[in-house]
N, C-alpha and C positions, 0 to 999 in steps of 0.2 A: 680369379675367382671365379670358378664356371659358371658358365650363361645361368644355371639352373639358379644356382644361389644366389644369383643376383634377381633373378627373376620373384626367386621366391622372395628374398626381401623385399623389395618394392610392394611386392601385393601383401607381405607381413603389414610393413608400415602402410598401407593407404587404408588398409582395413582397422587399423589401431585409430588412423585421424577420423575413421565417419565413425567409431564407435564413440569419440570424446565431443564430434560433431552434431551427430545427429541423434538428440534427445525425445524420447517422447514427452509430450507437453504435460505438467505435473499441474495436478487438482487442488484447488487452495481447499484445507482442510478446517472446515468455517469455526466448528468447536473446538479446535486446537488454536485458534486466529483472535484476535481483535482488534477495532478500530477504536479509538478513545478521543473523540473531542473536549477539549479544556479551555474555559473560559474565563473571563472578569463580569463583574458587574461592581451597581454602586453600594449594592449590600454586602454580596458576597460571590466568591468563587465557584465556578459551578462546572461538571462535566457531564458527557454523554455520550453513551455506549451507541455504537450503529452494529444493528441485531441480526441482521440479515446479508450477508456479504458470497459473493462468490467470483471468483476468477479464475487464471490457469496462467503460465511461465511455464516456459522453454530456457533450459541451461543447459550449461556445456561444462561439466566437473574434468580437473583436473588432477592427480595423485592426491583425490579425497578434499578437492578442496573446489567452489566456484571458480571457472577460469573466465566467465562472464556470462552475461544472460542477453540469450539472443530476442526474448519475448516478455511483457509481462501486465496484466490485467486485472484491475480488481472494479468490482461493483457493487453500490453502497445504494440498497432501498430509501430513499430520503425518508418517508412514511414508518420506517422503523428505527430511528434516531430516536432517543429516549434517556431522559434524565436521568442520574443515579449519583447514590451519596459516597460515603469515603467505604463505605463496605462493599459497594460493589452493586445494591439492591434498585429496587427502580424509588425514584423519587417525590416528582412530584407531576401530574397528569396535565396542570398547566402549564407549566412551563416547555413540556412536549407540544403541547398546542401551540404555542407560541415559535417554539421551532418549526413544527410543521408551515404556521405560515408564513413566516420568514423566507422559507425554502420553497413555496408556492408549489407544494409536492403534487397537489391533485394535477398541475401541469409540467410538474420536471419530476419524473419517479425516481430517477437515477443520476447518484453520483457516480462519477468514473474516473480511473487514474489507467493510464497507459505508459510502455516505458517507450522513449522516443531513441533515446541514443545514452549508450553507455561511455561517458568521459574515461574514467579511468580505475582502474582493479589493482588495490594490494594484498594479495592472499599474505596471512599469516595462520598457518598451520589451516586449520577445517573451518576457519572465518577470515571474510574477503570484506573490504571495506571499500566501497565503491562512489563513484560519483557519479548521477548519470542527472541527464532531462526527461521530465515526466510530460507528460501531457494531462493536466486534470481540469472535468467538466464538471460547473457546482452550476446550479439556475440557468443551465442553458447558457454560459460563457467557458467559452475554453479557454486556458491560459498551458504558456508553456513553462514549470520553472525547475530550476536547480533544484535536486535532493541529496543527500546522505545518509547510504544503508549500511548496515552490516548484512552480511550473506554467510549463515553457516548451514553447513553439509551435514544433512543428518542422516544417514545413511542413504536413502535413497530420494530424500527429499531436503527442502532447503528453508529455513528459517530467515525469513526477511524483518529488522528489525529496524524502527526509524523514526524520528520526528521532524513535524515541517510547521513551520509559522507561517501564517494567510492572514489577511486581510478580507472579511468577508463583502465589504462594501468594492471589493475589485471582481468581485464573482455577481454584482449588484444586486446582493442581499443586506435589509436592514436591519442591521442588530434587533435582537427580541425586545421587546417592552414588557412588563405586567404590571398590574395594578396602575394604568393609568401614568406609565412610567414613573412609579417609585421604586422601580426596580429597573437599570437601564445596562443591556449589559455592552461589553466593551466591542469594539471591533475587531479586535485581534483574538485571535484562534490560534490552539497549539492542536495539531493532528500527530497523532501519538499511535502507531501501529506495528503488530505482530503479527506476523502470518506468513502461516504455515502451508506449505507445498507439498502435497505428496504425489 
């Protein structure tokens, strides 16, 4: 093969690699995303919605699917966590105030999640199943937690979906109570998320 063709082939390959590897950061589309907290209590189950969210991610695409995630960040304002009913309407100001008190929102304004490591990626079509390690910061306590998420490429963006069960006490949070402990919430909660990065 002539030297010119060899050099051209190498340049094309390098250019292709850079296009895949160096993606501009995607920003969280707040209105197209949701973060919910599901919990139990001595009276009934409850759900809270995290209203103010922000974040960004850097992802590598390959053949229309997510090849890997280089970085991902999510931040939630703890004072904007609101209880909701089954239809998604705001539910109870008293419950909200107990959540904020438990989280000590005046002292710890943010809840944050950051990607530490991607351990495994299984692509299927435009969707990839990902095993990763995240660093979760709640109530001033940071912990590394394993997470499993789906990452679906949608045009130039990515939709991240998943659920994670945690204990509030692991982060120094005392489960909220209402009416002189008539209603006691359980320690275990499930965080459900759909994060649309564009």
